[in-house]
N, C-alpha and C positions, 0 to 999 in steps of 0.2 A: 549478863556475861559478857566479858571485855572480847572484842574483837581481835585484840593483839598486847601483846606484852608492853608494859610501863617500860620505858627507857628514861630515865631521867638525865643522863648523859646528853642526849639531845634535847630536850628542854633546855638545859641548864646551855648549851650550844647555840641553841636558837635565840635565846633571853641576850645573849652575850652578842649576837649579831644584830638584833633590833637595837642594843644598848649603843653598839659602834654608830649605828646608822643615825641613833638622833643625838649621840655627841658632834658629830659631823655636820649634820642637818642643823644643829642651833648654831654652830658655828658659821654656817653658809651662810644663813639668813641672818646673822648679826645678833642674836638673842644672847649669845655671850661670846666670849673671847677665849676658845680651848686654844692650849699650847698642841705643837704640831705632834708630838707624841701620847695625847691622851688617847686617843682611838685604838693605838697600837700596844699601850698599856695595857689598857679593859680587854682588848682581842687577847694577847697572852693570857692574863690572868683569868679569862674567862674560859678558855680552854682548857687551863690546867684544872680549873674547878670544874669544868665538864667531863674532864679524865678522870678524875678522883668519884666522880657521882655516877659513872658507868661502872667504874672498877667497884664500887660498893653495890651497886644496882645487879650486877652479874652475878657477885657472891650472894647475895639476898635471894636471886632467883634459883641459882645452886643448890645451896642450904634448904630451900622450900621442896627443889624436886626431892632432895634427897631425904627429907622429911616424909614426904609423899610416898616414897618406896619407887619412885621412877628411876632412880640412878645419880641422873643428873652430872654423869662423869662426861657425857658424851661433848663434841664440838657444841658452839653456838648455833644458833638455828639460821639457817641460810650459807652455811660454810660446806665444805666436802669433808674438811677434819682428817685429809690424807686419804680417805676412802675412795674406791672408783666412785664414779659418778654414773649418769646413767647412759653414757655413751662408752663406756668402758675404759676410761683413762682416770689415773690418778692425776696427781699434782705433778709429777716429773713429765709425763707425756710419752713414756718409755713404749707404749705400745704404739705408738705411731713412728717414732724415730728409730725402732729397734735396737737403742741402749739401756744400757741398764743405768741404776743410782749414778755410778761411779763413771760415767761416759763412755764406757767401753762397751763394746759389742755384746747383744744379748747370747747367752748360749742356750 
């Protein structure tokens, strides 16, 4: 049994970070001569790929949840999704400030 869900975007982002570190480490030790923009280009491309992988992974988890009958329409794990949290505050904090969502006084 898995202890947590697999997030492919995080894996791609981690591998990207390691790749950038290897490029700069090889350049610093003299193993090869990398242009100054090599790490930046690798980082940007890797983060775009990580975003795509995250989107695909999220859609796959959501589709699997719908097929299993659990709905899958809720917010991702770990977010309040605009709902009230355990302290009674939503995303706006209106309960503390006494204001409504548009900045006026609550009635």
